[in-house]
N, C-alpha and C positions, 0 to 999 in steps of 0.2 A: 550686595551690590553687583550688578553686571559689570564685568571687566571688559571694556571696549579698548582694543589696541589700535593705534594709528601707525600706518606704514605709507611710504611714498606710493603714489598711484602707479608709477612705472614699474613697481615690483609685483603688481597684480598679474597672476599667471605664471610667475616664476617661483623658484625655491619651494616647489611642491613637497620635496623631501629635504629634511634637514641634512646638511652636508655630512654629519657624523654617521648617517645611515646609508650613505651612497658608497658602494664598493669602490675600491681603489681602481683608477683608470676608467671609471664609468661616469656618466652624467645623470641628471635627474630624468632624462628621457629614455634610458636604456631599456627599461621594462616596457615602456610604451612602444618603442620601436620593435621590440621582440614580439609583441602581441598584436601589432597591426599587420595583418596578413593580407590586405586587400590588393597588394601588387601594383598599386598606382605609382607611376613615375611623376613625382611632384616637381614643379618648377617654381621659380620666384615670380612675383607679380611684375608685369610690365608697367611702364609709366602710364600707358593708356588704361590698363586695368585699374590702377590706383585712382586715376582721374575719374573714371566711371564710378568706382566705389564711393568716392567722396561726394560726387554729384548725387548719388542715391542715398545720401545721408548716413553713410557708414563711417565709423571711426575705428582707429587702431592706435595702440600705444607705440607700435613700431610696424610699419607696413612690410619691412624686411623679414618679419617673423611670420608672415602669412605665405604659405606655399599652396599651389593649386595644380590641378591636372592640366594636360595640354588642351583639353576641350572645355575648359572653364569659361563660363559666360558671366562676366561681372554684372551684367544687367539683371541677373537673377539673384542678386544679393542686395537687400534694401533694409535700411534702418536697423543695422546691427552694430553692436559694440564688440570689438575684438581685443582680447588681452592675451599676451603670451604667444607661444608657438601654436599656430592653427594651420591645419592642412585640410584642403577641400578638394574633393574629386570633381569629375566632370559634371557640369550643370547644363542641361539641354532644355529647350523651350517646349516642355511637355507638362501635362498634369498627371498625377497618379490617382487612381481610384481604388478604394477598398470599401466594400459595402456601399453605404451612402456618403462616404467621406471622399471628397475630391479636393486635392491640393496641388497647387502649382509647384513644380520643381524649383528649388532654391532655398535661400536662407533669408528670413524676414523677421523683423521686429524682435530680435533676441539679443541677449548678452551671452557671449561665447568666450570661454576661457580655456586656453590650452587644450584643445580637442582636435580629433581627426574625424573626417567625414569621407564616406565612400562616394560612389557615383550616384548622381540623380536623387539626392535626398530632398525631402520636403521638411523644412524646419520653420515653424511659424509661431511666434509669441511664446517663446521659452524664456522666461524672465531671468533664469540663471542656469546656464549650461556649462559645467566645469569638469574638466579632466575625464572626458569620455571618448571612447572609440566607437564611432557610429558606422554601421555597415551600409551596404548598397540598398538604394530604394527604400530607405527607412522613412516613415512618416511620423512626425512629432508635432503636435499642435496643442497650444494652451496648457502648458506645464509651468507650474510655479518654480520648481527647483528640480534639476537633474544634475546631481553632483556626486563626486567621489572624494573621499578623504585619503590621505597618504597611508593610513593604517587599515584600509578596506580589506575585509575578509570574506565578503559575500555569503555570509551565513555559516561558514565553516568555523568550528570551535577551536580556532588556532590563535596563537599570539604572534604579534609582529615585534621586530627589534625594539627593545626598550619598554615593552609592555609588562605589566605586573600580572601574575597569575589570577588575581581577583577579577580581572576584566574578561576572562575566558567565558564563552558561552557553553553551558552544559544543558542537556535535556534530562530532567528528573523523571525518568520513566518508572511506571508501576508502583511508585512509592513517593508520597508527598514530602517525606523527610529527606529525600535526596540520596537514600542508601543504594539506589540502583542507577545513579546518574551515568550518562554516556556523553561523549563528545560528538555532536552532529558533523557530518561531512557530506559533500556532494557525491552521490553514488552509493550512499548507505543503503543496504538492503535490510529487510526485516530480519533475516538470519543474523546479520551483523549485530543489530540492536539486541536481539534475544541472547546471543552468546555473551555479549558484553554486560548486559544487565543481569544475567542469570548466575554466573559463577563468581559471586562476589568474594567468596572465601579464597579464591585462587589469585593472590596478589600478583604473581609473576605473569599470569595470563592477562590480567587487567593492564599491567604496565606495557605489555606487548601491543595491546590494542591501542593504547595511547601513543606508543611509538609509531605504529602503522600510520596513524592519523597525522602525526607531526611530520613524518617523512613524506607524506603525500603532498605537502605544501611547504614552500620555503618561508622564512621569516622576513624577507626583504619588504621594506616599505616602498610604496610608489606604484602599485598596480592600479591601472585605470579601470573604470567601469566600462562595460561593453553593451552595445545594443546591436544584435545580430541582423543580418540582411532581412529585408522585407517585414521587419517588425513595425507595428503601428501602435503609437502611444498618443492618446488624446484626452484632454480635459482632466488631467491628474494634478494633484497638488505637490506632494513631496516624493521624490524618488532619489534615494541617497544610498550609495554603496550597493548598487544593484547590478548584477551581471545577468544579461538577458540573451538567450539563444536566438536563433533565427525564427521568423514567422510567428512570433508571439503577438498578442493583442491585449493592450491595456486601455481601459476606458473608465474614467471617472474615479480612479482609486484615490483615496485620501492620503495614505502614507505607505510607502514601501521602503524599508530600511534594512540594510545588511542582509540581503537575500540573494540567492541564485534562482533564476527561473529557467529551467531547461526547456528547450523547445526546438523543433526542427520542422522541415517541410512536411514530414509524415506524421508528426506528433506535436501539433500546435498547442501551446498553452495560452490560457486567457485569464485575465484578472479584471473584474468589473467594478461597478459603482459602489462607492462607499467603503471599500475594503481597506484594512490596515494590517499589514504583515511586517513583522519585525523579527530578525534573527532566525532565519529559516531557509529551508531548501524546498523548492517546488520541482517535482519531477516532470518528465516529458508527458505531454498530453493532458495536463491538469486543467481543471475549470474551477475558478474561484469568483463568486458573484454575490452582490447585494449585501453589503454591510458585514462581511466576514471579518473576524478578528483572529489572528493567529500570531503567537509569540513563542519563540524557542520550539521549533517544530521541524519535522521532515514529512513531506508528502511524497509518497512513492508514485510512480508513473500512473497516469490515467485515473487518478483519484479526484474527488470533487468536494469542495466546501461551498455551501449555498445558504442564502436566506438568514443571515445573521449568525451563522454558526461560530462558535468559539473553540479553537484548538490551541491548547496551551501546554507546553512541556510534554509533547506527545509525538509519537510516530504513527502515521496513518499508512497502511499497506496499499498495495496496488489495487486498482479497480474497486475502490471503496467510495462511498458517498456519506457525507455528514451534512445535514442541513438543520437550521433553526436551533440546535441544541448546544450543550456545553460538554466538552471533553477535556479533562485535565489529567496530566501525569499518567498517561496510558500508552501502552504498546499494543498496537492493533495490527494483526496479520492481514493478508490480502482478502478482498471480497467481504467488506463490512458494510452494513446498511444501518443508518440511523437518521430518520427523516423528520422527527417531530420536535416542536418547539419546547416541550416540557420534559424531554428526556435528558438524563444527566449520567455521565460516566466518569468515574474518578478512581485513580490509583488501581488500574486493572490491566491484566494481561489477557487479551482476547485473541484466540488463536485462529480467527478467520472464519469465513462463510457464516457470518453472524448477522443477526437482525435485532436491534433494540427498539422496542415499540414505544408509543406515546405514553408519557407519564412514568416511564421506568427510571428509577433512581438507583444507580449501581454505585454504592459507596455511601457512607453515612457520616454523621457528626462524630467527633473524636471523644466525646464523653469525658472531657477534661484530661484525656490521656494524650500521648504523643500521636502526631499525625502520620503514623507509619503503617496503617492497615493496608491490606492488599486483597485483591480478588483475582483468581485464576480461572479462566473459562476455556475449556477445550473447544475445538472447532465445531461449528454448527450451533453456537450458543444463541438461544431465542428467548429472552425474557419478554413476556407479553405485556399487555396493557396494564399500566398502573402497578408495576412491580417495584417493590422496595427491598433492596438487599443490603446487608451489613458486611463490613470488613470484620474478620477475614473469612472469606468463603471460597470454595473450590467446586468446580463442576466438571463432570466427565463430558465427553464429546456428545454433541447433539442433544443437549439438555434443553427442554422447553419448560418455561416457568409460567404457570397460570397467574391470572390477576390476583394481587393481594399484597399486603404489607407483611413481609416475613419478619417475625419479631427477633430472630436470633441468627447467628452465623450458621452456614450450611456447608456440608461436605457430601456432595452427591457423587457416589462412586460408580454408578452404573450408567452406561451410555444409553442414548435414545429414550431417556426417561421424561415423563411429565411430572413436575413438582407442583403440588397444590397446597395452599394453606387452608385447612378446613376450620374456619373460625367457629362454626356452629358446635363442633365437637372438640374444639381446642386440640387439634392434632395436625401433624404434617403427613400428607398422603403422597406417595410416590408410585407411579406405574412404570416399571421398567419395560423397555421395548415398545413404548406407547406409539411411536411413529408407525411401526409396522402393523399395529393393530387397528389404528384409527385414522392415520393421516399419511398414507403412502404417497398420495398425489403431491403434497407439498415437499416431502423429502426427496422424491425422485426428480421433481421439477427443479428444485433448487440446484441439484447437481448439474442438470442440463443448462440452467440459467447461468451459473458461474462459469462453466466452460465457454458458453456463447459470448459472455461479456468480458472475457480475458483479452484485452486489447494490446497486451504487451507485444512489442516487436522483438526486443532483446530479453529472452527468457533465461536469465542466468540461473534462477532458482526454478526447479520443476515443482509446480504447485499441484497437489493432489486434491481433486474435487470429488472423487468417488467416496460415498459414505461407507463403503466396505473397503477398507484398506488396512495396512499393518497396524496402525494406531488403534482403530476401533475394534479390530479383531482381537488384539491383545486385551483391550478393555473388556470384551465379551468373555474371554477366558477367565480373567480376574473376577468378573461378575458371576460366572458359573460357580466358582469356588465359594462365593458368598451365598448365592441363592440355594445351592444344593445342600447347604448345612443348616438352613433355616427350618424352624418348626412352623408348618403351614396349616391353617385351619381348613375346614371344608369349603370355604369360599375362596381359597387360594391366597389368603392374606397372612402376612407374617409381621410380627412386631420386632423392630430392630432398635439399636441404640448407637450413639456416636455420630449420627448424621446431622443432628441439629444441636446447637449449644443451648439446650433447655431441658427441663424435666418433663415436658409433655410427651405424649406418645407419638412415635413415628411408625407409620404403616407402609409396608410394601404390598401392593395389590397385584393380583394376577401373576403370582410367582411361577406356578407350573407352566402357564402360557409363555412367559418370558424365557424360561429354560428351554422349552421346545423351539421357540423362534431363534434364539441365539445359536443353538446347536445346528439348526437347519441353515442359518445364514453362514456359519463357518464352513459347513460342507459346500454350500453354494459358492462361496468365495473361492475355495480351493478348486472346485470343479471348473469354474469360469476362467480362472487364471490358467489352468492346464489346457482348457479348450482354446483360449486365445493363443497360447504357446504353440499348440498344434497347428492352428490356422496360419501362424506367422512362419512356420517352418514345414518343410516337406520331409516327413519321416517315412521311411520305407515300411516300418512296422512298429509294434509296441516296444520291442527291445531297443530300437533306436531312440524312441521317445524317452524311455526310462534312463538311458545313459546320460541324458541331459538334465535329469532331476537330481537334486542334491541328495547325497547319502546321509547328510546330517539329520539327526532327529530333533535336535534342540531348536526350538522356536526362538527367533531373535527378538531382542528388545529394540524399540524404535522411539525416536524423539521427533517432535514437531519443531523444526528449526526454521522459524519464520514462514510457516506454511509449506515448507519442504520436508517430507518425511525422510529421515536418515537413520540408519541403524545406530544404536547407541554406541556400539563398539567403534564405528567409523568416526563418530563425533569425538569420542575420547581420544582416538588416534590423532585427529587433526589438532586437538588441543595440545597434545604432547609435541606435535610437529611445530606448532606455533612457538611454544616455549623453548624448544631446542634450536630454533632458527631455521628449520627446514622450510617452513612457510614464513615468508619475510614481509608480506604486505597484504593489504586488502585485496589487491588484484589476484594474488596467489590463493587467498582464501576463496575468492569468487570462482577461481578455477576449480577448487575443490567442490563447490556447489555444482558446477557444470558436470564434473566427472561423476558425482553422485547421481545427478539427473540422468546421465547416460546409462549408468548401471542400475537404475531403479527398476526397470522392467524385469531384469534377471533377479534382482534382490527380492522383489515382490513375489515373483514366481516361487523362489525358494521358501519364502515365508508362507505362502499359500500351501505349498506341498507339505511342509512340516506341520502346519496347522491342521491339514487333513489327517495326517498320520496320528496326531495327538488326539483329535476329536473322535477318531475311529478306534483309537487305542491299538494300532497295528504297527508293524515294522515295515521298512521299505520292501522287504521280501514279500510281504503279504499284499502289496499293491499290485494287482493283477489286471489283465485285460477285462476280465469279467467284472471286477470291482469298479474299474473306470467306466464301463458301460452302465453299470448300476448308478453310479454317481452322476453321470451325464443325464440319465433319465430322471433322476431326482431333481437335478438342476432345472430341467424343463418344467417339472411340476412346480418348483419354487418360483420360476419366472412367471408361470401362468397365474399363480397365487398373487404375485406382485402386481401383474397387470390388472387383475381383478380388483385388488386393493386400491390401485391408482384410480380406476374407474369409479368404484363405489364411494371412495372418499370425496371425489369431486361431485358425484351424483347427489350427495347429501345437500350440496348448495342449491340444487334444483328442487329438492323435495322438502326442505325445511320450511314449515309454514311461516316462520318468522322472517325468512328471507323472501318468500313468495308474496307476503302480504303487501309489499310496496309496489307490486305490479298488478294491474287490473286483469291481465290475461297472460297465458303462457307465451303468446306471440310477442307481447311487449317484453317479457323477460328474455326471450331468446334474442330479440333485437338488441337489447341492452348488454347482455353478458355473453351472447353467442350460444348456439345450440350445443348441447353436450356431445352429440354425435359428431360434431364438426371440430371438436377440440384438437388442435394440431399436435399438442404434446401427447395426448392419449393415442392418437393415430400413429405417432412416431414410435411409441412404446410397443404397440401391436405389430408394427412393421419390423421392429428390432426382434421381437419374439419369433416372427416368421423366419427371419434370417437365422436366428439361433437354432430353430428346429431343423433347418436344412444343414447347418454346420454339424449338429449332433448326429443327424442321420448319416452324413458322409463319414464321420469318424467311426461310428459304430460299424458301418459297412466295411471299413478298412480293418477294424479289429477282428472281424470274422475271418 
């Protein structure tokens, strides 16, 4: 039976917070007064104001509880019911216009309970508006419910006074069984989520993360909801316990409950038709449209959910887009793409710069076992059309997976590999270094694309988009240890084991080519970082340059911490500092990310230099001007090879007869997809090559 309680109508709008939860010496409005920062000097209504309001069919339980600004115009308030303490800013005879929405300034046809309004708001047909602080020039029309409870948390996984632990909101990342659960909070970065979900054996560290989150917010009841300046809300049904920044735009949403929507004048967030969002955080500059469902989630800044997408128990990194599909229990680093209705991602850690194609099913049934399987995918993860993968699987960076239903768990240890299910011969086929052999255009263009699409204003974490970086270079070194020990046939193929959880054959193809490519790329990486270092500094001679290079020979280990590459030693150090109390909050941990970002250029240079020494098997003493000249010349050759690979791999799209057959003429094809010779990305690569040639020439001249 529904329990319906009866109270005197003159109590409506009061006693928002139970007396036992109000601090001594405070009243139920103390948090409201603290957070209303509009600076308006409110006054009581005059007798004429009241007379006009009554004439305009307004009612109030107590006119003495309504306060207004000096420039308040009572003629602009019509057919409203007021309960409790209500404060209204100036109302002037204007209309506000946003897109095609035009609304007269004022309050009309609404029930308003214990709320504050800024200047020149437009409120019309809000059936139930309760305990909100509304900013200046806000437009709200046709909303069924806009209300706040006394225990509002706005999507943060915290508890209020008197609440039981069982009501806390957790995000069950990477694992459906909840073994990697974290507490969501406003401002959570991908690095935070990764550290919290990763080191589950370190109970002391986990307790500190929970403590950080609890300290970030207090337990007091009675926080009001907020709608920031210039925000527009129209044709929405239920908005409950929602905190909204400035300049946001909501239209046609079904249900928004217990969420924070970050937005400001430079990073506007939008939520559109048919969306239902519960228990989550929406970052700055996000877009959510057309029937999206999201529950227990964090969306980092400038990410998008579209066309019926479902995001549940998941973290979505910056500059990512998910549309049409379903994502469950996943932690996704920045720059993720997933656009198709029949793709599915479950219980996965995806380390960014990823693209999941149509029909891809990442995660499987539990086969009567516990729902605790996981998938880990390094950055640049590309499962292609109609790929089915099973828990547990693990993929090195920039793994591309060809179409197919993969029958068993996979452990792909070599980066830049193509993984293919050869059904005809019942074997798993892997081509290490595939991208560099056959698809340089896509690999290089993606790096450019991710950089161009990084719309973050506040870049707390430095995100690495270069496919040649400390993480992938270290993977190449590990790969060389594997590849050079294999028995290879005349075709360059080797048989390996332990890469698929099955008894069938696993083939590594083109092993000698992969070895040569990886060695060349390591040398290229080292030379390019040194060249960049020289260009950024004015060295008098080679001796001055060499003094700035690390004397250490040991190549450092690195971790991908939410898309930011950080040396493993630094990560271990910050974990110790967290547990010892030297790092006391999320703010201080974010300062650590910033510091590591500032140090990244130097740390990457040291890694590149030590990688060079290792691949060449030399000591720092053997690194001479003559060797540097030789390495730079080789780097030019490698860049030329890359440019050719970029052109050739794109040219295949113009020469493939199965692509050309849809066009009657070459002229038609060029009109549709553009002329190959005019490709802006290819032209940019050639221009970069010309700049590099000039830089190398200048350095070599100085070395002489």
